[in-house]
Structures are given as C-alpha cells and as structure tokens.
KOLZA-566856 format. One record per residue (C-alpha): residue number from 1; x, y, z. Coordinates in steps of 0.2 Angstrom, whole numbers, padded with zeros to 4 digits, always signed. Layout:
N
+-------+-------+-------+-------+
: mardo :     u :     v :     w :
+-------+-------+-------+-------+
:   NUM :     X :     Y :     Z :
...
+-------+-------+-------+-------+
//
This chain:
160
+-------+-------+-------+-------+
: mardo :     u :     v :     w :
+-------+-------+-------+-------+
:     1 : +0566 : +0568 : +0509 :
:     2 : +0566 : +0554 : +0497 :
:     3 : +0555 : +0562 : +0484 :
:     4 : +0544 : +0550 : +0474 :
:     5 : +0543 : +0532 : +0480 :
:     6 : +0534 : +0519 : +0470 :
:     7 : +0527 : +0504 : +0480 :
:     8 : +0523 : +0488 : +0471 :
:     9 : +0511 : +0477 : +0481 :
:    10 : +0513 : +0462 : +0469 :
:    11 : +0520 : +0447 : +0477 :
:    12 : +0531 : +0445 : +0462 :
:    13 : +0545 : +0458 : +0459 :
:    14 : +0545 : +0464 : +0441 :
:    15 : +0527 : +0461 : +0438 :
:    16 : +0516 : +0470 : +0425 :
:    17 : +0509 : +0479 : +0439 :
:    18 : +0526 : +0484 : +0445 :
:    19 : +0530 : +0490 : +0427 :
:    20 : +0515 : +0501 : +0427 :
:    21 : +0519 : +0508 : +0444 :
:    22 : +0536 : +0513 : +0439 :
:    23 : +0530 : +0520 : +0423 :
:    24 : +0518 : +0531 : +0433 :
:    25 : +0531 : +0536 : +0445 :
:    26 : +0543 : +0541 : +0431 :
:    27 : +0530 : +0550 : +0422 :
:    28 : +0525 : +0560 : +0437 :
:    29 : +0543 : +0564 : +0441 :
:    30 : +0545 : +0570 : +0423 :
:    31 : +0530 : +0582 : +0425 :
:    32 : +0536 : +0588 : +0442 :
:    33 : +0555 : +0589 : +0436 :
:    34 : +0559 : +0577 : +0450 :
:    35 : +0573 : +0564 : +0451 :
:    36 : +0568 : +0547 : +0446 :
:    37 : +0558 : +0537 : +0459 :
:    38 : +0564 : +0525 : +0472 :
:    39 : +0555 : +0508 : +0470 :
:    40 : +0550 : +0497 : +0484 :
:    41 : +0545 : +0479 : +0479 :
:    42 : +0534 : +0472 : +0493 :
:    43 : +0536 : +0455 : +0487 :
:    44 : +0555 : +0456 : +0487 :
:    45 : +0554 : +0458 : +0506 :
:    46 : +0548 : +0440 : +0508 :
:    47 : +0547 : +0432 : +0525 :
:    48 : +0555 : +0448 : +0532 :
:    49 : +0539 : +0457 : +0532 :
:    50 : +0533 : +0446 : +0546 :
:    51 : +0550 : +0445 : +0555 :
:    52 : +0551 : +0459 : +0569 :
:    53 : +0567 : +0469 : +0567 :
:    54 : +0570 : +0464 : +0549 :
:    55 : +0582 : +0476 : +0541 :
:    56 : +0576 : +0476 : +0524 :
:    57 : +0558 : +0479 : +0530 :
:    58 : +0564 : +0493 : +0541 :
:    59 : +0573 : +0501 : +0527 :
:    60 : +0557 : +0500 : +0516 :
:    61 : +0547 : +0508 : +0529 :
:    62 : +0559 : +0522 : +0531 :
:    63 : +0559 : +0525 : +0513 :
:    64 : +0540 : +0526 : +0513 :
:    65 : +0539 : +0538 : +0528 :
:    66 : +0552 : +0550 : +0520 :
:    67 : +0544 : +0551 : +0503 :
:    68 : +0535 : +0567 : +0497 :
:    69 : +0524 : +0557 : +0485 :
:    70 : +0520 : +0539 : +0484 :
:    71 : +0513 : +0529 : +0469 :
:    72 : +0506 : +0513 : +0477 :
:    73 : +0501 : +0499 : +0465 :
:    74 : +0493 : +0483 : +0467 :
:    75 : +0485 : +0469 : +0457 :
:    76 : +0467 : +0465 : +0462 :
:    77 : +0467 : +0449 : +0473 :
:    78 : +0450 : +0443 : +0479 :
:    79 : +0442 : +0460 : +0475 :
:    80 : +0455 : +0470 : +0485 :
:    81 : +0474 : +0474 : +0486 :
:    82 : +0486 : +0461 : +0490 :
:    83 : +0490 : +0454 : +0507 :
:    84 : +0509 : +0458 : +0504 :
:    85 : +0505 : +0476 : +0502 :
:    86 : +0494 : +0476 : +0517 :
:    87 : +0507 : +0468 : +0528 :
:    88 : +0520 : +0481 : +0522 :
:    89 : +0508 : +0496 : +0525 :
:    90 : +0504 : +0488 : +0542 :
:    91 : +0522 : +0491 : +0547 :
:    92 : +0519 : +0510 : +0546 :
:    93 : +0515 : +0519 : +0562 :
:    94 : +0498 : +0529 : +0563 :
:    95 : +0497 : +0544 : +0552 :
:    96 : +0514 : +0540 : +0545 :
:    97 : +0509 : +0546 : +0528 :
:    98 : +0501 : +0563 : +0535 :
:    99 : +0503 : +0577 : +0522 :
:   100 : +0511 : +0565 : +0509 :
:   101 : +0503 : +0564 : +0492 :
:   102 : +0498 : +0546 : +0487 :
:   103 : +0493 : +0539 : +0470 :
:   104 : +0483 : +0523 : +0470 :
:   105 : +0486 : +0512 : +0455 :
:   106 : +0476 : +0496 : +0453 :
:   107 : +0476 : +0482 : +0440 :
:   108 : +0462 : +0470 : +0437 :
:   109 : +0453 : +0459 : +0425 :
:   110 : +0437 : +0469 : +0423 :
:   111 : +0433 : +0487 : +0426 :
:   112 : +0421 : +0486 : +0441 :
:   113 : +0434 : +0475 : +0450 :
:   114 : +0448 : +0488 : +0447 :
:   115 : +0437 : +0502 : +0453 :
:   116 : +0431 : +0493 : +0469 :
:   117 : +0449 : +0488 : +0473 :
:   118 : +0455 : +0506 : +0470 :
:   119 : +0442 : +0513 : +0482 :
:   120 : +0448 : +0500 : +0495 :
:   121 : +0467 : +0505 : +0492 :
:   122 : +0462 : +0524 : +0493 :
:   123 : +0453 : +0521 : +0510 :
:   124 : +0469 : +0512 : +0517 :
:   125 : +0480 : +0526 : +0511 :
:   126 : +0468 : +0539 : +0519 :
:   127 : +0468 : +0529 : +0535 :
:   128 : +0487 : +0531 : +0535 :
:   129 : +0485 : +0550 : +0534 :
:   130 : +0489 : +0552 : +0515 :
:   131 : +0482 : +0565 : +0504 :
:   132 : +0476 : +0553 : +0490 :
:   133 : +0476 : +0560 : +0472 :
:   134 : +0460 : +0560 : +0463 :
:   135 : +0457 : +0551 : +0451 :
:   136 : +0467 : +0536 : +0455 :
:   137 : +0472 : +0524 : +0441 :
:   138 : +0463 : +0508 : +0439 :
:   139 : +0469 : +0499 : +0424 :
:   140 : +0463 : +0483 : +0415 :
:   141 : +0475 : +0469 : +0413 :
:   142 : +0472 : +0469 : +0394 :
:   143 : +0479 : +0487 : +0393 :
:   144 : +0495 : +0483 : +0403 :
:   145 : +0505 : +0482 : +0387 :
:   146 : +0502 : +0500 : +0385 :
:   147 : +0509 : +0505 : +0402 :
:   148 : +0520 : +0518 : +0396 :
:   149 : +0507 : +0528 : +0386 :
:   150 : +0494 : +0525 : +0400 :
:   151 : +0507 : +0532 : +0413 :
:   152 : +0511 : +0547 : +0402 :
:   153 : +0493 : +0552 : +0399 :
:   154 : +0488 : +0550 : +0417 :
:   155 : +0503 : +0561 : +0424 :
:   156 : +0499 : +0574 : +0411 :
:   157 : +0481 : +0575 : +0416 :
:   158 : +0485 : +0578 : +0434 :
:   159 : +0483 : +0595 : +0440 :
:   160 : +0498 : +0599 : +0450 :
+-------+-------+-------+-------+
//
C-alpha cells in the first residue's frame, strides 16, 4: 500500500491549490503517524492523460489505486472541479477507490462556489467507491497564504 496520496487537480503543477493539498496530506500524515504523502500532479501528466497506454498516467493510476487515503484537491473552474482532475479520475476502473478514505479539498473565490464544488467532488469520489471524509475542506483563495495553518487545524479536527 502506498499510504497517503495527494492528488492535485490544478492544471498547473506547484499551484496554490497543490500547496494546500500537500499541507493537508502532511498534516494528516502527522496526525496518523504515517510517512509523508506521495504527490500526484494531474497537470504534470499533460497530453498523456488522453493517450492510451501512457506510462506516466498508468503509474499515477496505480498510485491512486494502491493508496489507503487520498487527499484530492482542485480549484473551482466553472463551478466544479477541473477537467484535468476528471480526466485522471476517469482512468480509474469502477469502484477503484472502494474502502479507501478520501478527503476532498476545494479552493474558490467565494464560499458558496467552494461549497458547491466540494459537493460535486465528493459525489465523484463516492461514485468511485471512496469513503469520503466529512467535512471536506473548502478554502477561499484569499485564505491560501495560510495553507499550513488551515491544514493543521483541519487535520487536528478530524476524528480518526
């Protein structure tokens, strides 16, 4: 098992959403006494996401299916999760996340948009069989400079 895997659905690797997601993964790992998380940047997979048999995409899918816990993060695009995240998750077979814990993390400009996108991401993760942690973590873009503190507070509040 891979342990904790952070998936950033931002088209741009190293984004503020990715920074938040990694901070959440690291904070959860600290709470659980787990090794540091493995990070999958969906945007880094580029055109390979749409290329059958792409080795990097196959490796990313394998990491996701071997994880015990996933932190799945996305900025809000057009009221939902990003297309690049959806394309990556579409590579997973039915029920590939069965029995795995998943933490949805969503960033957005305004709170209602973040909450709506978090609900859509939650629905997608449930469709893949994941046990989705409640509450998820919707974060406003204006709060992203405090990603480390937000992640620590969130992880400490989860009831493991």
